[in-house]
C-alpha positions in Angstrom: 7.7 36.4 -32.9 9.2 34.3 -30.2 8.0 30.9 -29.2 5.8 31.0 -26.1 5.6 28.6 -23.1 2.5 26.8 -22.8 1.1 25.4 -19.5 0.1 22.5 -19.1 2.5 21.0 -21.6 0.9 18.1 -23.5 2.3 14.6 -22.9 2.1 11.7 -20.6 2.5 12.2 -16.8 5.4 10.6 -15.0 4.9 6.8 -14.8 4.8 6.6 -10.9 1.9 9.3 -11.0 0.0 7.2 -13.6 0.4 4.1 -11.6 -0.8 5.9 -8.4 -3.8 7.4 -10.2 -4.9 4.1 -11.7 -4.4 2.4 -8.4 -6.6 5.0 -6.7 -9.2 4.5 -9.5 -9.2 0.8 -9.3 -9.6 0.9 -5.5 -12.5 3.3 -5.6 -14.2 1.2 -8.2 -13.7 -2.0 -6.2 -15.1 -0.4 -2.9 -18.1 1.0 -4.7 -19.1 -2.3 -6.2 -21.8 -3.9 -4.0 -21.0 -7.5 -5.2 -17.3 -6.9 -4.5 -18.1 -5.6 -1.0 -20.3 -8.7 -0.3 -17.3 -10.9 -1.2 -14.6 -8.9 0.4 -16.1 -7.6 3.6 -19.7 -8.8 4.4 -19.2 -12.6 3.9 -15.9 -12.9 5.8 -17.3 -10.8 8.6 -20.5 -12.7 9.0 -18.6 -16.0 8.9 -16.2 -15.0 11.6 -18.9 -13.7 13.9 -21.4 -16.6 13.3 -18.9 -19.4 13.6 -17.2 -17.8 16.7 -20.5 -17.1 18.5 -22.3 -20.3 17.6 -20.6 -23.7 18.2 -21.5 -25.2 14.8 -18.1 -26.7 13.8 -15.8 -28.6 16.1 -12.5 -26.5 16.0 -10.8 -28.4 18.6 -9.5 -27.2 22.0 -9.4 -23.5 22.8 -11.6 -20.6 21.7 -13.3 -20.9 18.3 -12.1 -17.5 17.3 -8.4 -18.5 17.6 -9.1 -21.2 14.9 -11.4 -19.2 12.7 -9.6 -15.9 12.6 -6.5 -17.1 10.5 -8.8 -18.9 8.1 -11.1 -16.0 7.6 -8.0 -13.8 6.9 -6.9 -16.3 4.2 -10.6 -16.2 2.8 -10.4 -12.3 2.7 -7.2 -12.6 0.6 -8.8 -15.1 -1.8 -12.0 -13.1 -2.1 -10.1 -10.0 -3.2 -7.1 -11.3 -5.0 -8.9 -14.1 -6.8 -12.6 -13.9 -7.0 -13.1 -10.2 -7.0 -10.2 -9.5 -9.4 -11.1 -12.2 -11.7 -14.7 -11.0 -12.1 -13.8 -7.3 -12.4 -11.0 -7.9 -14.9 -13.1 -10.4 -16.9 -15.8 -7.8 -17.5 -13.4 -5.0 -18.2 -12.0 -7.3 -20.9 -15.4 -8.0 -22.3 -16.5 -4.4 -22.5 -13.1 -3.4 -24.1 -11.9 -1.3 -21.2 -8.6 -3.2 -21.1 -8.1 -2.8 -24.8 -8.6 0.9 -24.4 -6.3 1.3 -21.4 -3.7 -0.8 -23.1 -3.6 1.8 -25.9 -3.2 4.6 -23.4 0.2 6.0 -22.2 0.0 3.6 -19.2 2.0 0.4 -20.1 0.2 -2.8 -19.8 2.6 -4.0 -17.1 1.9 -0.7 -15.3 -2.0 -1.4 -15.5 -1.4 -4.8 -13.9 0.7 -3.3 -11.3 -1.9 -0.8 -10.4 -4.5 -3.6 -10.1 -2.1 -5.5 -7.8 -1.5 -2.5 -5.7 -5.4 -2.0 -5.5 -5.7 -5.5 -4.3 -3.1 -5.0 -1.6 -4.9 -1.6 -0.4 -8.2 -3.5 -0.1 -6.5 -6.3 1.7 -5.0 -3.9 4.2 -8.5 -2.6 4.9 -9.9 -6.1 5.2 -7.2 -7.3 7.6 -7.6 -4.2 9.9 -11.4 -4.7 10.0 -11.3 -8.5 10.5 -8.6 -8.1 13.1 -10.6 -5.6 15.1 -13.6 -7.9 15.0 -11.7 -10.9 16.0 -10.1 -8.9 19.0 -13.7 -7.9 20.1 -14.6 -11.7 20.0 -11.7 -12.6 22.2 -9.0 -13.5 19.8 -5.5 -14.0 21.2 -3.0 -14.1 18.3 0.5 -15.4 18.7 3.6 -15.6 16.5 5.7 -13.3 14.3 3.9 -10.5 12.4 6.6 -10.6 9.7 5.7 -14.4 9.1 2.1 -13.4 8.8 3.0 -10.7 6.3 5.1 -12.9 4.2 2.3 -15.5 4.1 -0.2 -12.8 3.1 2.0 -11.5 0.3 2.6 -15.0 -1.0 -1.1 -15.8 -0.8 -1.9 -12.6 -2.7 0.6 -13.3 -5.5 -0.7 -16.8 -5.8 -4.4 -15.9 -6.0 -3.7 -12.8 -8.2 -2.0 -15.0 -10.8 -4.9 -17.5 -10.8 -7.5 -14.8 -10.9 -5.8 -12.9 -13.9 -5.4 -16.2 -15.7 -9.0 -17.0 -15.4 -10.1 -13.5 -16.5 -7.7 -13.4 -19.4 -8.7 -16.7 -20.9 -12.4 -17.2 -20.2 -15.4 -15.3 -21.2 -16.7 -12.8 -18.6 -19.8 -14.9 -17.8 -17.8 -18.1 -17.5 -15.4 -16.3 -15.3 -18.2 -15.0 -13.0 -19.6 -18.5 -12.6 -16.3 -20.2 -12.3 -14.8 -17.7 -9.8 -17.9 -18.0 -7.5 -17.9 -21.7 -7.7 -14.3 -22.0 -6.8 -14.8 -19.5 -3.9 -17.6 -21.7 -2.4 -15.6 -24.9 -3.0 -12.5 -23.6 -1.3 -14.5 -22.1 1.4 -15.8 -25.5 2.4 -12.7 -27.6 1.5 -9.8 -25.2 2.2 -9.5 -25.4 5.9 -11.1 -22.0 6.4 -13.9 -23.1 8.7 -13.8 -26.9 8.7 -10.4 -28.3 9.9 -8.6 -30.4 7.3 -8.3 -33.3 9.7 -12.1 -33.7 9.4 -11.7 -34.9 5.9 -10.6 -38.4 5.0 -6.8 -39.0 5.0 -6.6 -39.4 1.2 -8.4 -36.2 0.6 -6.4 -34.3 3.1 -3.2 -34.8 1.2 -4.8 -33.3 -1.9 -6.5 -30.4 -0.1 -3.4 -29.6 1.7 -1.7 -28.6 -1.6 -4.5 -26.1 -2.5 -3.4 -22.4 -2.1 -6.2 -21.5 0.3 -5.3 -24.5 2.5 -1.6 -23.6 2.5 -2.5 -20.0 3.5 -5.1 -20.7 6.1 -3.1 -23.6 7.7 0.2 -21.4 7.5 -1.6 -18.4 9.2 -3.0 -20.7 11.8 0.4 -22.2 12.6 1.7 -18.8 13.3 -1.2 -17.0 14.8 -2.7 -19.9 16.9 0.2 -22.2 17.6 3.1 -19.5 17.6 5.2 -21.2 14.9 8.1 -19.1 13.6 7.6 -19.7 9.8 5.7 -22.6 8.2 8.1 -23.1 5.3 6.1 -25.9 3.8 3.0 -23.8 3.4 5.0 -20.8 2.2 6.7 -23.0 -0.4 3.3 -24.3 -1.7 2.1 -20.6 -2.0 5.3 -19.7 -3.8 4.9 -22.4 -6.3 1.3 -21.4 -7.0 2.4 -17.8 -7.3 5.1 -18.7 -9.9 2.7 -21.0 -11.9 -0.2 -18.6 -11.7 1.6 -15.4 -12.6 3.7 -17.1 -15.2 0.6 -18.6 -17.0 -1.3 -15.3 -16.6 1.6 -13.5 -18.3 1.7 -16.0 -21.2 -1.9 -16.6 -21.8 -3.7 -13.4 -20.9 -5.7 -12.0 -23.8 -6.6 -8.3 -23.8 -9.6 -8.6 -26.2 
């Protein structure tokens, strides 16, 4: 009796296909979560429309939307890469999802890659939506799109590292509280809506080193003032990315 050929053959799928499938799953889960949609879509959109239409904060000369749109784009990156990812990953860790996925044929580094790709997909959707709304409000962006892309990638890496570090070291409930608190504090003090020059000089120097401040000010330099590449802000984001991702890789606990 000859050996037969069986289809499908048991075994793990090719690694790229596993990463793509996990990325699609992570993205669907994120977009179906009401709290995540509130953070990633509704709050940035409402802030952009409200503060562009109503003269609440003095944003200097020019249209308010020209100042606000870059800051809101930075807020969208933070809401997805940091706040949303920290909360979702923290509760996956608590319920044992990460432990079970870590025992699957999908390597742990590939799981983190899929999470990062899911963040990038969500950010693309955010940027498209917010850009369309900003244009409807009269936004006139300037600068080099490649500089904007580099800043967004560096900002995503910085916030992803910090989010994964928080999710992998704190309890889920502590991560939920801390991530939302940090989101609110950086929204107020990160140059998103309130210009940094409205703060005292001693505070400005400290706030300028925060990743949200570096990203919002860097995007504003390019999109509002037409700068080629704000290397100082890019350098700050790169340092945060290295520190955050390095610490997350070292201290992340899967259980």
